[in-house]
N, C-alpha and C positions, 0 to 999 in steps of 0.2 A: 651523531648516531643516522644510518639507513633510513628513509623513509621511502615502500612501497607506496603506491599511487595507484587506485585501481582505473585504471582505461578503457571506457566503452567505446571511443571511439567519438563521442558527443563533445559541445565545446565546456560545458562545467568540468567535467573530469580532467580534460587538459587544461583548462587555468587553473584548473587545483593544483598542475602537476607545475604550471610556469611559477605560481606564487612560490611553492616550497622551493623551487628552484633560484628564484630569486633570494630568498630568504637566508640563502646558503644552503641547505642540508645537499645531502647525500641522496640522490633524486633515483629511483627507478620505477618504468614500467609494469604494470600486470596487465594484462587482459583475460578474463574470462571468458571461457565456454562454455555456456550454462544447456546449451538446446542445442541435439548435435540434427534436427532434420534440415536439410538443405533441400528447399523450396521458391519459389516468386515470391513470398511473404518473406521469409526468413533475408535479413538483413547482415547476418554477422560477419560474412564474408569481405564486404562493403566496411562493416563497422570497423572490423583489424587492420584492415588499409589505412583508413584514417588513423587510427591510435599507431601504427607505423610512423605515418608523415609525421604526425606530431612531436613523436619521439626523437626523430630525425630534424625537426626543429630546432627542439630544447637540447639535441644531443646525449639524452640519455639512452642508457637499455630497455628492452622490453622483451619482456618474458610473455609466456602463453601457457595457459594449462585448461583442461577440459574438464571441467566439475559435471559434464553432463548426467551422469549416473549419477552423483550424491543428488542434484538439483530434484530428477521424477524420483529417487527414492522420500526424498527428504521435503520437497512443496510439490511437485504437481501430482504424485499420491494425494496427498491432503486435498489440494486443489479440486480432484475429481470426485474425494469422498465426499467434500461439502455439499459441493453441486445435487450427488446422487440422490444427498440427503435430503433435497430441497431449499437448499442452504444460499448464501451470497458469498463466499469467501474473498478475503485480501492475501493473494497469495506473494503479494511485495513486503508485506512487514516479514514473512517467515523466510522468505531470499534473504534478507538485509540480517536475521538472526542465526540461521542454519549456514548457507553461502558464503554473502561476503565476510561476515562477519563469526563463520564458523569457520568450514573446511581452507575458505579462502584464508584467513589469518592465520592458521595451521603452517601454510602453505608460505606465507609471506615469514613467517620466523624459520622458516628452513632455509629461505634466501637469505636470512641476516638482515632483516627488517626489523628495528625495532617499536614500529609503529605501520598502522596501515592507512591512508588517506583515500578520500572520497570525493565527488561532485557535489554532495549530500548538501542542501541549505539547511541549518542545524550548527547548534553551536554546541560544546565542550566546553562548560564553565568548571574548573578546580576551586575547590573551597576546602576551610581550612576542616570540615567533617567527610569530605570524599568530592568528587567528582562528579556535577549534574550534566543534565540532559536540556538543552535551552531551546526554545524556537528560532528559525533563522531570522535575519530581520528583514529579510524580502517576504514581507506576508502573504503574498500571489505564489510565493515557492515554497515558502516555510515545508520539510520532511521529516520533521521531529516525530508527525503520526509514526511514519513508518517505520524508527527506529526506536519505540517503546520497548518494545521486548527485546532489544540487547540485553544480557548480563554487564553488570557493574565493571569485569574483568575484558569483556568486548570494550563496554566505551573508554575506560582506560586506556586501551591504546588504540581507539581512533582518532583520528585526526579532519578535521572538514574547513579546509582552509577558503571558501564559501561561505561560511555562516554569517560573515558580519559584510555582506557583499547584497546587490540589486543585481538579478538578473541581465539589465540593460548596462551594468558598470562589468559585469562578466565577459560580454559581446565585447563591449568598449577595450578589455585589456587586451581578447584576443586577437582583436583587427590590428592594432597595433602593435601587436607583436610579431605579425603576420603566420598567425598559425592559419591554417589552412582548413581547419572547421570552425572558425568564426559567424559565419552566417548558416551554418548548416541547422535544417530543423529541430526543435525538441520532440524526441522518441512519445510517443503517446499510446496508452493501454498497458495492458499487460503485458510482459515483453518476449513470452512465450507464443503468441497469437499474432501480434503487430497488427496489418492493416487486415487482414485476412475477415470476412464474414463471423462472428461470434458463434452464433449458429450451425454454420457449419463446419466449424473445428469440433465444437463440443459434440455434433453428429458421429465422431470420429472416434467415441471413446465412449459413449454412454447413450441406450437405445431411447426414444424417445417413447414415452407414453401417455399416449394420449387420455384426457379425462375430462370432465364437463367444467364449462363456464358457469358460475353460478352467480346471483345479486345475493346481498346482503339478505334476503328475505327467503331466500332460497330457489328462487325462476332459475330453470335452465336456459339459459340466452348464448348457447356457443360450446364451442369445441377447444381446448388447450390441444397444445404440443405435448409437451413433457413440462411438468411443476419445474425442473432443473432449467428450462428456458425462459423463465419470471422473474424478476423482484419487485419485493414491495415499493410501493408508489411508480411503478412503471406506468406511461402512458404513451398508447399505441402499441401496435402488435397483436394486437386483443384479436380483431378481425371481426368487431362485434360494431354495430350503430344502427338507429333508424329503427330502433324498436317499439310496435307499438304499447303506448302506456308510462314511454320514459321520455324525459325532457333529451332534446338535441343537445347535451351536453358531453364532454369527453367522458371516458371511464378507466379507470386506473385496477392495476392490483393490489386488493386490499388486502387480502390474507392466503394464504395457502393451507389447505385443509390434507394436510401430507396422509391421514387415516384412508381417508376417501379419498385420494386423488384430485379434488376438488379446486379451484381456484377461482374466488370471491373476488368478484368486479364491482366499482362502486363509480357510481358520479360526482364530481366536485372533488377540487385539489383539497380541501380540506375536510373532506367527510371523517366525519367519527371514527369509521374502521381504518382510518390511516391516522393515527394520532393519539399517542400514548404516554401516561402519566407517570411510565417507570417501565424497567426492564429490569431482568437476573441476566451478571454475566460471569465469566469464569473458567476455569481459574485462572487465577492472578496474577501479574507480574510486575511485579513493583522496582521502581529505581530508588527508595527509599525506604527503611524499617515496615515492615508490613504492619499496619494501622490494625488498632482493636478497637477503635473506637467510633459510630459517626464522623463524620466535619463533612462540610462544603467547599467544593471547590467548584471547574469550570469543566466540560468534555468535548470531545467533538466524536459523534458516532458514526462519523464518516470524513474521508478527505475533504478539502476545503469546506469542510462544514465550519460557519463561525462556532465562536467558543458558546456552548451554553451552562447557564448556571446548573448546579444541580447538588443532591446531597446523597454521599457514599455511604454506606450501609453495610459493613463487612459481616459477612457467613460463614459458614461451617465451611471446612475445608478450602478454606483461602480463596473465597468465592467472595462477590457483592454485588447488592442490590443499587441501584441509582433507582432517586425520584426525583422528577422535574417539577417545579412550579411554575413552566406554562408546559403542556402537552409538547410533544415532538412527534413532527409527522417522517411516517415512513421509516419507523427507528427494524432495521434489517439485522436478522438473526444471522451468524457469518459473520457477520463487519464486525470491525475491534471499535469498542468505547475505550480514548484512549485521554483520561485526567488529566490536566493542568492545574498548577497556582500561580496564578501570570503568567511570568515567562517559562515556568520550568515546567518540564514533563514530569509526573510523579508514573507514571506505570498505566497500564491498561490491560485488558481482556477479552475475549471475544466474546460477544453479544450471544446468550444463550436460548432466551425465551421473551414474551414479555410482557 
């Protein structure tokens, strides 16, 4: 059966294609153009040339498809609306569900592909009761967090050749095989922003709305540039300090008062205003039958966070609340709470409120 590999021009997807070729599959590459702007920060032209060089080395065909319109409608519009609401979204979760395993998977099938493979560090496990999503073995690179919103049908069509490998092994395989991207640096941040200054980028789409910076006691100590430019727990960028009556200690974003357009700043990494004993999330996306009763598991409240114990309490309209035995710092509305039972990803939901 034919397997189409999503090639980004990086080393991970290149080695995914390499492994599938070595396993004897009929492999073709697919390069997705998801962002149409051409500026000094956009690397899409160079990435496409790197993908072409990888395909020449492997002797496989490369297709190119433009999903920029779908990306703007299904991912970028959501990204902007969340920031406009003062929340901090994670667009990579939507990109995987709506683009890579949404419109792209439809295109893969039109190309005759039976499966769609990517360079994600995650594992797809087939069991007697169905397919499951598990963490990648490389704990520093595990990307199951970004894949938790896939539908089971999307997961069934997915292949993750790197799930059993560590990043160092992947680079070693690329080097030994002579792949030209073996030492290419990993991309960082949100794909459509790249290395450009984040505030500069948002200013093109969202108008700054300055307002007061206040202490938890209500004393005004400064002016913020717009709540969308700050995230909970953020240190720095507040442009306050040396205030009479306050210790010389760092200031952190503690809360956002959207109704008053006020930013509440606190001193101390573990100030009580930064700690939460629970949260409200939803609507939930489950990779198992929707639970009806409370249960214990672990959760990641942001990518790269260590698993934290929690109690899940299903609520109305397929939402859930989380309770933490140990208060969690800087729980951020707009991010995703992703649930795990050991290695297995159970699903998750966007954090709505504390």
